[in-house]
N, C-alpha and C positions, 0 to 999 in steps of 0.2 A: 169443269169448264175448261175450255181450251185456252192455254196461256198465249202471250204474244210470241213465244217461241214455237208454237204449234203443237204443244204436248198437252195431254189431259192431266189436270191437277185439281184435287178436291179443295185445296187451300186458296187457289186463285179465284178472285171475284171481279167481275166487271159489270157495269150497268151504263148503257148509253141510250136508254129509253127516254123519249120525250125531253131531249136536251140535257139530260144528266151526263156527267163525264166522271165516272168512278172506276178506278182500277186499283186493286190492292191485293196483297198477299196476306191472308188472314193468319197464317202461321207466324210470319215475321212480325206482324202487328201485335201479337201477344207477347213477344220477347221484349223485355225492358231494356236490355243493353244492345239492341240491334241498331245498325245504321238505317237511315230511311230507305225504303224500298223504291226501286225504279223498274219499269217494264223490261229493260234490257238485262236485268239480273236473271230473269227466267231462262235465258239462253244457256246459262252454265249451271243452273240449279239441279242438284241430284235428286230432289224430292219426287218429280214425276217418274223417274226411272225406278226409284225405290218402291213407290206405290204400284207400279206395273209388275215388278219382280216379286213382291210379297204383299199379298192381300189379307194378311192375318188381322182379324178384328181386335185382337188383344194388344197389338203394337201401337204405341202412341209416339208420334214424332214431335220433337222440339227443335226449333232451328233459330239461328240468328245470323244476321248479315254482318260480316267483318271485313276489314280492309287488310289484304295480304299483298305486300309489295305494291304493285301498281293496279291491282284489280280487287274488286269486291268478290267475296266468296260466301256461299251459304254453308254454314257449319251445322250438321244435323246430328242430333243425339236421338236414340230410340230407347223406349222403355216398354217392357212387357207388363201389362197390368194384371194378367192372370197369375203370373208367378212372382210379381213384384221384383223384377231384376232388370238391370241395364242390358241392352242388346248390343253385343259386340259388332255384329255385321247386320245392319238393317235390311240388306238385300236378301239375306237368308232367314233371319229371325232369331229367336232365342234358342231354338232347337228342341224345346220341350213341348211347345204347342202342337207342332207338326213334325214329329221325330223322323218319319220316313222321308219326307221331303228334304229336311235338313241333312240327313245322311247322304242322300243322292247328290245334293248340291255341294257339300263339302268333301265328297269323295271318301267318306268313312262308312259306306254301306257294307253290309255283311254278306248278303246273298249274291251268288254269282251266277 
């Protein structure tokens, strides 16, 4: 679904059909220690960019909304469920599910 910031995100949900007024981020709603979500948070959220860069079905994102200085920030952690390990860079992935793509993106490719 398209977020209020104009990006595609599978965690954003809205429903304005027949008088309803529902907008929510389902990823942040699952987090227990997250601040309340507001539509303006979508403008600086990294999740749509992560999802666009890495479409691995084995990567699960966990996020929470925190206050840093004067702004709210979405902190994202990624986990690979196939290899059961934390993902250091969610834009690239764990490097084991798709090793050729990870080698190209990190610059550690061997063939010239």
